[in-house]
N, C-alpha and C positions, 0 to 999 in steps of 0.2 A: 850202828844204830840207824834206823830209817829216818827219813826227813820228818815224817809225822811225829815220831817219838821224840826227836830232838826239839821240835816246836812245842808239842803238847804234853810231853812226858809219857811214861810207860803205863800209868794207871788208866783204867777206863773211866766212864762216867760214874759218879757215886750212885750206888744202888739205893741208898737210904734217903736220897733226896726226893721229896714229894713233887718237885717241880716237873713239868713235862720235859721229855727228852730234848726237844729242840731248844728250850730255854737253858738246859744244862750245857748243851753243846755251845750255845751262844756265849755263855759265861766262860767256857774253856778258851774259846777263840779270843774273847775280849781280854782275858788275863794274859794270853800270849802276846797280845799287842802291847798291853801295859808294861809287861816285863821287858819288852824289846826283843823278844824272840821272833816276832814278826814286825818288820819296820815299814814305814811309809813306802808305798809302791811295790812292796814284796808281793809275789803271787802266792795265793793259798794252794795247797795240794788240791787235786781234782776231787769232785764230789764222790766218785766211786771209792777212791783211796780213803777219804775221811769216813765214809759209811762203813767200810770194812774195818778200819782201825778202831772204831767205837761201837761196832756191832749194832748199827742202827740202819734204817732204810734211807735210800737216797731222797725220799720225800721229806724225811726229817732234816736231812742236811740242807736241802733247798730252802725249807722253811726257816731254819736257823740263819742261813746266809742272807735270805731276803730281809729278815728283821734287822740285821746289822747294816745292810745296804740302806734301808729306810732311815736309820738313825745317822747315816753319813759316815759310819766307821769303815765300811767297805765300799768298793766300786766294782761294778761288773761291766765287762766289755764283751760285746757280742763276738763269739768265736775265739776270744782270747782267755777268758776265765775270770776269776775273782781276785781282786787286789786290795791291799790295805790302802785306804784313802790318804792322800797327802794333804796336810793342812794348808790352806791358801796363805801366800805371803801377805802379811799385813801391810796396809798402806796408811800413812799418816797424811792427813789433809789439814793444813793450817786454816783457821777460821778468819784470819785477818786479811786474806787476799781473795779477790774475786777472779777465779779462773774457771775454765771449762774442764770437763772430765778428760777430754783429749789432751789438753795442756798438762794436766796433773800427771797422767800416765806417761806421757812422753818425757817429762822432766825426771821421772824415776826409772827410765829405761824400759818401760813396758810397751808392748804393742797394743794399742787401743783399737777395739772394733765395736760395732754395734749390730744388733739385730732388731730391725724395725717390727714393732707390734701393731702400730696404727699410725696413719698420716691422713688427716682430713681437715676440711674447712667447714665450719658450721656457725650458726648464730651463737653468740656468747650466752652462756648460762648466767643466771642472776649472780652467782658467786664470782664468775669470771669477770663479768661487767663491773661489779663493785671493786674487785681487786685491781683491775687494769684501767679503771676510770673510763669505761666505755658506755655508750648508750645501748639500750636493749636491742636496737636494730642492727648493731655492728656485728661483723663476723670475726672469727678468730681461727688461727691454725692450731690444731692439736697434734702434738708429736709425742708418741709413746714408743719407747725403745728399751731394750736390754743392753746395758753397757758391760763390756768384757775387757779384761786386761790379761794378755797372754792366754786367751781362750778361757779364762776363768770368769764366770758370771760375778759381777761385783755390785751392780746397782740396777734398779728399774727407775726410769725417769719418765714423767708425764708432764710435758711443758705446754703452756698455752701462751700464744703471742697474737696480738692484733694483726689483722691482714693489712693494716696501714703500714706496718714495718716488714712483714713477711707475707706477701700476697699468695705464695704457693709453697706448701710444705715440702714439695719435691725438690725445692732448691737446696734443701739441707742434705748434705752427704754425711761426712763424719762429724764435723764440728758446727753446731748451731752458732756459736759466738763468732766463728770465722766468717760465716755468711753475713751475720749482722754487721760485723766490722767492714766487710766489703760494701755494704749498703749504707755505711756511715751512721749506724744506729747501735753501736756496741754499748751494752750497759757499763756504767762506771762504778756503781755501788749496789749493794743488795742488803736486804734484811732476811735473816734466816732464823727459823724456829726449829729446834731439834727436840725430839722426844723419843723415848724408848717404845718399841712396839714388838709384837709377836706376829710373824708372817702367817697369813692365811694360806690355804692350799694352792691357790693360783700363783701367788708371788713366790712361795717356797719352791714350787716346781720350776719356775723360771730361773731362780737363783741357785738351784741344785742343792737345796738343803731340806731337812725334814720340816714338815708343817709345825708351826709353833716356835720355830727358831727365833732367837733374838735378832732384832734389826734396829737400825736408826731410821726413824721417819723424819723427813726434812721438808719443810715448806720454805721456798725462797721466792721473794718478790724483788726483782731487779729494776733499777731506775736508770734513765738517761741523765746527762749532765743538767738538763732543764728541770729535773725532778719528776718527770713523767714516768709512771710505771710502764715497763715494756714487756716483762716476762714474769709469769707465775709458774713455778715448777714444784710438783710434789714428787719426792723420791723416796725409795727404800734402799738403804745400803746394808749389805751383809754385816752383821754384828761381829762375826768371827774373822773379818778380813779388813775392816776399815776402822781407823781411829781418827777422830777429829781433835786437833790440838790448838789451844789458844795460848798466846804469850801475854802475860799480865805484867803491868808495871805498877809500882807503888808511887803514888803522887805525894810529893813532899809538901806539907802545909807551910 
């Protein structure tokens, strides 16, 4: 039995199905993945082989594969072919401890990296000035980056810090909190607000998921020991890769 037959079966695409050919082919591939005939990281047969096996054009095969890539079920690598996507390893983040992304990933054995999206100094916006207790004439550092764990995009962070505490955004390499600690102004507590969100096209592209995918939207306002707000960060975390966990205790009356 050929590899295609062992994966998809011997029967062709159902002729009585009114759906377009590419959608019927997508369903056959999706079913093979759900049955386990195609496993995460398995390579699919070549476009020509699939086209011949199902008596369809290669254009139809490409359209079917492209749709499954867009939904995140398949991955394509230039020059290597099409593969079943592997689900990212989920990360649990406790809500009771204030740590940096770098510290979180290191404690779990992941290699943490960042891709800078923007680093700039600018006048504080009205919202930034209000949250950080700044005057309208003060400046802030804005740090936007994509955070990755073992090369998997995990989160988008957009942080704002007064230039009183961070005069140059280029001082930050991998860990913002490590730089603040070196300067003697590491935050000691924070307020976080979590909400459910669906990613727009820009954020979805950065996180390598389909537009509209579920995410956690997090606003964090961090404070120094004196109670002065030092950092305001808005983040998007992948909903399929991140769990936030809180430990609750029952107070005895």
